[in-house]
Structures are given as structure tokens and as C-alpha cells.
C-alpha positions in Angstrom: 7.7 18.8 2.3 8.9 19.8 6.1 10.2 23.5 6.8 13.9 23.3 8.1 13.1 24.1 11.2 11.6 20.5 11.3 15.0 19.3 10.5 16.8 21.6 12.8 15.0 19.9 15.8 16.7 17.6 18.0 16.2 13.8 16.7 14.1 13.0 19.9 11.4 15.8 19.3 11.3 15.4 15.7 10.5 11.6 16.2 8.2 12.2 18.8 6.2 14.7 16.6 6.2 12.3 13.8 5.2 9.1 15.8 2.4 11.0 16.8 1.1 12.0 13.9 1.8 8.4 12.2 -0.8 7.3 15.7 -3.4 9.9 14.3 -3.5 9.1 10.9 -3.2 5.4 11.6 -6.4 5.8 13.6 -8.1 8.1 11.7 -8.9 9.1 7.9 -7.3 12.2 6.7 -10.8 14.2 7.0 -11.1 13.2 11.3 -7.4 13.3 11.6 -6.8 16.1 14.0 -4.0 18.9 14.7 -5.1 19.4 18.0 -4.9 16.1 19.0 -1.2 15.6 17.7 0.4 18.9 19.2 -1.5 18.1 22.3 0.3 14.5 22.4 3.3 16.0 21.5 3.6 18.5 23.7 3.8 21.4 21.5 1.4 24.3 20.5 -0.2 24.6 17.3 1.6 27.2 16.1 5.1 25.3 16.4 3.6 22.7 14.1 3.0 25.2 11.5 6.5 26.3 11.6 7.6 22.6 10.6 4.6 21.9 8.2 2.6 24.1 6.1 -0.7 22.7 7.0 -2.2 19.3 7.6 -2.2 18.2 4.0 1.8 18.9 4.3 2.2 16.8 7.3 0.0 13.9 5.7 2.4 14.1 2.3 5.2 13.6 4.7 3.6 10.4 6.4 3.2 8.8 2.9 6.4 9.9 1.9 7.8 8.1 5.0 5.5 4.9 4.2 7.3 4.7 0.3 10.3 5.0 1.9 10.2 2.7 4.1 8.7 0.0 1.9 10.7 0.7 -0.8 13.6 -0.3 1.6 11.9 -3.2 3.2 11.1 -4.4 -0.3 14.5 -4.1 -1.9 15.9 -6.7 0.5 16.0 -10.2 -1.0 14.1 -8.5 -4.2 13.6 -10.8 -7.1 13.9 -10.1 -11.1 10.7 -10.6 -12.8 12.3 -11.0 -15.9 14.2 -14.0 -14.3 11.0 -15.3 -12.3 8.1 -14.6 -14.4 5.6 -11.4 -13.7 3.0 -13.7 -12.1 5.5 -15.4 -9.4 6.6 -12.1 -8.8 3.4 -10.6 -8.2 2.6 -13.4 -5.8 5.9 -12.6 -4.2 5.1 -8.8 -3.8 1.8 -10.1 -2.0 4.3 -12.2 0.4 6.7 -9.3 0.8 3.6 -7.0 1.5 2.3 -9.2 3.9 5.8 -9.0 5.9 6.2 -5.5 5.4 2.6 -4.8 7.2 3.8 -7.0 10.1 7.1 -4.9 10.5 5.2 -1.6 9.9 1.5 -1.9 11.2 0.8 1.6 11.5 2.3 3.0 8.5 0.4 0.5 7.0 -2.8 1.2 8.4 -2.2 5.2 6.9 -1.3 3.6 3.5 -4.5 1.3 3.8 -6.6 4.2 4.8 -5.4 6.2 1.8 -6.1 3.8 -1.1 -9.6 3.3 0.6 -10.8 7.1 1.1 -12.5 9.0 -1.4 -11.4 12.3 0.4 -7.9 11.9 -0.2 -6.5 15.4 -1.4 -6.5 15.3 -5.0 -2.9 15.7 -5.2 -1.9 12.6 -3.3 -5.1 10.4 -4.9 -3.4 11.5 -8.6 -0.1 10.9 -7.3 -1.0 7.4 -5.7 -3.0 6.4 -9.1 -0.4 7.6 -11.5 2.6 5.7 -9.4 0.4 2.3 -9.0 -0.3 2.2 -12.9 3.5 3.1 -13.5 4.4 0.0 -12.0 2.0 -2.1 -13.6 2.7 -0.8 -16.9 6.5 -2.0 -16.1 5.2 -5.3 -15.1 3.3 -5.7 -18.1 6.3 -4.6 -20.5 8.8 -6.7 -18.6 6.0 -9.8 -18.9 5.4 -9.0 -23.0 9.3 -9.2 -23.3 9.6 -12.3 -21.6 6.5 -14.0 -23.1 4.4 -14.0 -20.0 1.8 -11.6 -21.7 0.6 -11.5 -25.3 2.6 -9.1 -27.4 -0.1 -7.7 -28.9 -2.0 -6.8 -25.6 -2.3 -3.0 -25.1 0.1 -2.1 -21.9 -2.1 0.8 -20.8 -5.3 -1.3 -20.9 -2.9 -4.3 -19.1 -1.8 -2.2 -16.7 -5.6 -1.0 -15.5 -6.9 -4.3 -15.5 -4.0 -5.0 -13.3 -4.6 -2.2 -11.0 -8.4 -2.7 -11.1 -8.5 -6.6 -10.1 -6.0 -6.1 -7.3 -7.9 -3.3 -5.7 -11.2 -4.4 -6.0 -10.0 -7.9 -5.0 -8.4 -6.5 -1.8 -11.3 -5.0 -1.0 -13.7 -7.5 -1.7 -11.2 -10.2 0.4 -10.7 -7.7 3.3 -14.9 -7.5 3.1 -15.5 -11.4 3.1 -13.2 -12.1 5.8 -14.8 -9.6 8.1 -18.3 -10.8 7.2 -17.2 -14.4 8.1 -15.8 -13.1 11.5 -12.1 -13.3 10.6 -10.3 -10.1 11.8 -12.3 -6.5 12.3 -11.8 -3.5 10.6 -11.8 -1.4 14.0 -9.0 -3.1 15.1 -5.7 -2.4 14.8 -4.4 -6.1 13.3 -4.3 -6.4 9.9 -6.4 -9.2 7.7 -3.4 -9.7 5.7 -2.1 -11.9 8.7 -4.7 -14.4 7.9 -3.4 -17.4 5.8 -6.9 -17.1 4.1 -6.0 -13.9 2.7 -2.7 -15.1 0.8 -4.5 -18.0 -0.5 -7.2 -15.2 -2.1 -4.8 -13.1 -3.5 -2.9 -16.2 -5.0 -6.3 -16.9 -7.0 -6.3 -13.2 -7.9 -3.2 -13.7 -9.7 -3.9 -17.0 -10.9 -7.1 -14.9 -12.3 -4.7 -12.1 -13.9 -2.4 -15.0 -15.3 -5.1 -17.6 -16.8 -8.4 -15.7 -17.0 -11.4 -17.8 -15.6 -11.3 -20.7 -18.4 -10.9 -24.2 -17.1 -7.4 -25.0 -17.4 -6.4 -28.5 -17.8 -5.5 -30.7 -15.3 -1.9 -31.6 -14.2 -1.1 -35.0 -14.2 -2.1 -36.8 -10.7 -4.5 -33.9 -10.7 -7.9 -34.1 -9.5 
């Protein structure tokens, strides 16, 4: 958490520091992000930054907190109840809502993507992110069991791990696949989630979660 001295700064100065820090961590992973570049662009001394934050990790944690807060507020708008629409429909909604969030907050999103994809994230943050993700999926599984979308004898903890692993691994696969096909570029500031192909592949990921990979009966009029 920032020190009180940070919150005592004028809004304009505080916002400038955060904007520069967001740019730096959006363009670089944690290890390569530079405090020296941040203070130079913000027009402050390095010692001043340490009057506001304990260290680089403290600043990074604050940015991840801003990301979580912004996403929570964004997704709370017109938020459907998974027990009313079904958890798999809800998962598809989260993909669509996530896309809308990424378009609205591209730099914060890049920080989140880098955090999820790095193996060098400070352990405290890595553990916190894993626990939050699994808690989310476990609650979703429990809601699905109550609503009849998921068999009641399925182990909730195991199902949550399967959900997490499939969505995470599929996300990486989709990004790599589209980049190999020349759709988007990892070094670009644009996000591949803008592409309609991505939404369809994520939709198929949820379909695999919902039905498995067994051949499903054709609906009337289907091919």
C-alpha cells in the first residue's frame, strides 16, 4: 500500500506518477520495469518515490489493485446472475465483458496479462492471484451444482482447477495461434482479444467445459 505521503500529494501530481507507472509496467514485465525511468518521466527524484512507496514491489502491487478495482467496477455494470442464466452462459458473458474491459482499459489490461503470463512475479502476488482465481471458479462450480448445470458428485476443488487450467492454457494457445497466423502481434500495444476469432475460440473453450469433447446430438435442422 502507498504511504500516506502519496495520498497527501495534489491530485494532479499523484495521477501523473500513477499514469507514468502504468505506462512502464504495461510496456515491460516486472523484472524489466525501471524505477529510474518512472521517476525520470514523472519528474521526481528516486528518493521521493520511496517516500510514497516502500519499493518497486509495493508500487506494482498498488497498480494490480487499481486493475482489480477498475475491473470489478466495470463488470458490476449489468452483471448477470450465474444462477439465473446458467454458469456456462455466464462464462461466455465474462469473455465478452472482459473484451469490453480490455478495449476500455488497454494499459491496465496489459499489466494484468503480463502478470498472468510471467513466471517471475513476486511470490506474494502470484499466490494471491492464484487463490483469487480458484476461489472465483470454485464459487462458480458450487453455483452450477446447485443449479443442476454440474453434477453434484463432482469435486468442487478439482473442477475449479480444471476450469482455471483450461481457460488459462486455452488463452495462451489462442494468442499464440493467432499471432502465428499473422493476426495481431505480441509486441504491439493492441490486444488480440479485439479480434472476433478470439471470441469464437473462447466460446469453443467454454463449450468444451460444458459438454466435453464427445460428439453431441445434432439439433433439428443442424448439419
